[in-house]
N, C-alpha and C positions, 0 to 999 in steps of 0.2 A: 216648663212643664209640657209634657209629651204624653200622650197616650196612644197607645197601636191597637186599632181597634180587629180584632180578625173573628172571623166566623166559617165554620165552624173552631169551635175552640181547640186548637192545636200548638203544640209548644215550636213546631216549625214555622217559618216563614213562607208565606203562600204568595201570590202575585195580588191576589184580590186582598189581601192585607191593608186598610188603612194605619196612617200615621197622622195623630190629631197633635197638632202643637199650638199654644198661646202664643201670640208675640205682644208685645207692648211698644215696642220700638216703634218712634215716628208715627205713631197710631195720635188722632184729635182726641183731646183731653186724659188723653192715658186709658180709653177704653181697650179693654182686651179682645182680640179678635182671635178666632180660630180658623186654622186652614188644615186641608187634609191634603197629604200625596200619596201615592202608590210607591212601592217597592222600586218598579220598573221606573219612577220618575228621577227616584233615588239613583240610581245605576246611571242614568242618563246626565242628570248635574255632576256625579262624579267623574264618570267618563269626559265628558265637554269642558269641565274646571280643573280637574287633578291630574289627569292621564292622557297622555297625549294619543291619538289614533295612530294607527299603521300610516292612512295616509298622512299625518301631519308630519311624523318623521321623516316619510319616504320622498313625497310630492312636494311640490310649490302649491299646487289649489288646495281646495278643500274639497276635492271628491270623497263620495260616500265610501265606509269602510270595504264595502264588498266590489268595489274594482280595484281593490289592491289584493287579489284573491293569488291563490295557489297558480292558478292559471298565467296570472299578468300581474307583474310588479313593476311598479314603476318608481324611477329613480331621478332624483334631480340636482344638478349643482348649481347653485346659485353663483358660484363663480365663471361658468361656462360663457362663450359671447352669444350675443343676443339670440334669441332662437336653437341654440343650441344645446339648450339646458336638460331635457329630458333625454331620459334612457328609460328603454324597457324591456324585462325580461318575458319571455314566455315558455313553459315548461310544456316539453314534450314527449313522456313518456321518459326514457332515459338519457333524455335531451333537454338543454338549456339554450336557448336562441337569442339573441342581443340583437337589439334595432336602435337605431336612433328614433330624433322626435319627427323624424321626415317619414317613419315606418320604413326605413331603408334597412333591411338586413346587414349586419357584418362580423358576427365571428358565432360559434358554437362551443357547448363543451358536452362531449357525449359521453356515453362510457366507456367507449375504447378510443375516443380521438381528440385533438382541440384542433381548431382551424379558425383563422384569420384570413378575411376577404377585404379587398377596398373596393366598394360598389361604385365608383367612378373609371376603375381600373379594373376589368374582370381579371386579366392575367394576372395581376398582382395578389394572389394567393400562397398563404401558408398554412401547412397540414401536417401535425403529428398523429401517425397514425398508432395503432395496438401494432407493436413489432413482434413478428412471426418466428416464433422459438422454436427452434429444429431441435433435433434428437441429440446435439453434440453442445446445446446451449448458444446457439450465432444467432443474432437478433439481428432482422432484416426491416428498415425503415423505409417509407416510401418517400422520392423527392420529386423533382419536376421530370428529372430523364427517364422516370422509370423505379426500379427498386434497388436499392444496392446496400450490397452486407457488410453488417456493424463492423465483423471481424474479418471472416473468411476474404472478403476482396482487397483485403491489406496483404502487402506483399510479404511471402515469407521469410523472415531474416535469421540467418541461421544463428542459435545463441551458442556465443563462442566461452569453450572450460578452459579457455587460456587465460589465465590471471595471475598475477606474482603473490606469494605467501611470506617470503622475507627476503630482505636487501641488507646484507652487511653491511652497516656506518663506518667502522673501521677499522684497521688493523688488529689481526689475531696477535696473542704473545707469541715472539718468536721461541721456536721448542729446538737448544741450544745446549750440546753437550750433556745430553741426557739419555737412557735408554729409558724415560719412563713413557710409556702410553699417553701422550698428550691432545688434547681438541685442535682444531683448526679454525674453529668459529669462535667468534668475537660477537657483541652484541649488535643490535639493529632494531628494522622497524617490521613489523609485521609479526609471521607464528613460524614455528617451525614443529608444532606440534599437531597432531591431529587425534581428536579427542574419541573414548572408547565407541565404537561402531560407528565411527565418521567415513569409513572408508567403504566404497561400493567397487562393486568387479569391474574391471576396467581402468579405472580411477590413473592416470599417468603422471608422472611427474618429471620434472631434468632440476636438475642443480651445477651450478658453472663455480667451480673456484679459480682463482688467479693468486700467484706472489711471488716471492721472491724467496730463493732457497743457495744456499753452498752446502761444498762436502769435499772433503777431502778424498784421496786416493782408496779405491777397492773397501768403500763402506756399501751398508746395505739398511735399504729402507723397505718397513710395511704400511699400508695405507687399512684402515678398516672404515667400511660405512655402517651405522649402526641405527636401532630404535629403541630408544631404550637401552635397556642393559641386552638386548639381543641383536648380536651381528648377523647383517643383512649380507653383507659385501666384504671379501676379506683377500687383498691381493697377492697374500703372503708375500714372504721375502723375497724382495726384489734388490738384485744389485745394480751397483752404482761403481763401473769399473774406474773412472777417468774422474779427478778432481773438478769441481762446480764452483765457479764463483759469480755469485751475482746473477746468478741462470733466472730467466722468468719461467714459471711453470704455469701450467692448466692443468686442471681435473674437470673432467666433465661426465655427469652420473646420470641415469636414468633409471626409472622404476615403472613398473606397472602391477596392479593388482591384479592376479588370477581371480583369486577367488576371495570371498572371506569368512572368517569364524576363527575360530579357536586351533591352538598349536596343534597340528596334523589334517588340520583342515585348509588353513588360514595358507594361501600361496601368493610371493611374489619373485618376481622376477627382475634382477638388477643388475648393471652394466657399467661399467668405470674405465676411462681412457685417461693416464697421465703422462703428460708430456712437457719437456722442457726443451727449452732452447739454448744452445750453449754459445755464450759471449764469446768465445773466442775464435769458433769457424760456424757461426748461426748454422748450424746442423739441428737437427731435431731429433730428439730420445726421449724413449720412454716405454710403457708398458699398456697393457687392458687386462680386464679381468672381469667374468661377469658370471652368474650363479642364480638356481631357482631354488629357494629356502621354502619349504612346503612341510617345513617340521617344528621350527620353531616361532616363525611369524605368527601374531595373535593380533585379529583387528578389534577384538571385543577387550581392549585395554587402551589407553592415552599411548601414540608411538612418537617419540621426540628425536627428529633425524639429528646426528650428531657423526662429525668425521673427523678420523685420530690419523698421528701420525707416531711412530715409533723407529727410532735407530735403532739399527743393532750396535753403536761403540757410544760411549759416551765423549767422544773426538770432539773437543771444542770450537772444530771448523766444520762441525754439521749443524748445519740450523735451515730452518724454513718457518713460512708464516704466511697467511693469505691477506691479501689488502682488498680482495673483494670476491661476495659468496651472494647467489641471486636465486633463489628459488621458487620455480613456478609451478603450477597444474597445466600439464598441456592436455588432459582431457580428462 
């Protein structure tokens, strides 16, 4: 049984209140004995027996709670070598300082820096300070030799705009004995399509074709370069006055975007050079063609490159195919 005696009579707990308890256990002849204890005594008992103090959590000893204050906190590592188990941290406004048990400073964390130092070797120090951020967002850090730039000290390496877009991986279907306009392109890796609004002024490209061709006497051939349904470059009808037997041909194409936009605004200049080497006498023959398209070219839609050939007659001796086609972006 317990009685709480409080004066004056209030419902809240006061430090002056007494808890009166009756205890029979271990009493002579079982006689009851009344004991009294204050609220402070109850708090001390609970703190000592049921909840560890900050010192008990952080330190090896049993120093009073006030010594483990905001200004200084002691840490203890029971697994450290003898005499080296204590570390303490002091707070200095916006900085925490770290000391060992011999009161030797060796590190700090501040508002704008992190420092480490070996007290035995003063020159052995590492410090990270708050970087200075310039208007161009370049960050500079301090090191042993002074200040180095995080980015601006790195030599500028020009970024190459020359990279592959497409490479044909098989022979195209031979265009033989027909007057139907037919593509010289076969499947491969990469892409031949520039998506809508994917061009920028100045974008430049090079396409290289090669293959084998045959032609009877006095035939004609026509080559067109297309972006989807739009013809960018047309060689017109070109005469082949002599017979051609398994001659090696090449076609080089160059394009530069002059202006982007819809038809009438967009502009592209294209140049083509078609050559073939005669096996009979090793002479080179061919033709070249170029044009600026600023009427039908449109960069606001998808543009897929295609190259076609059209024979002037369906002579069975007329045949051409490509075994190489590479498309590169050159700028």
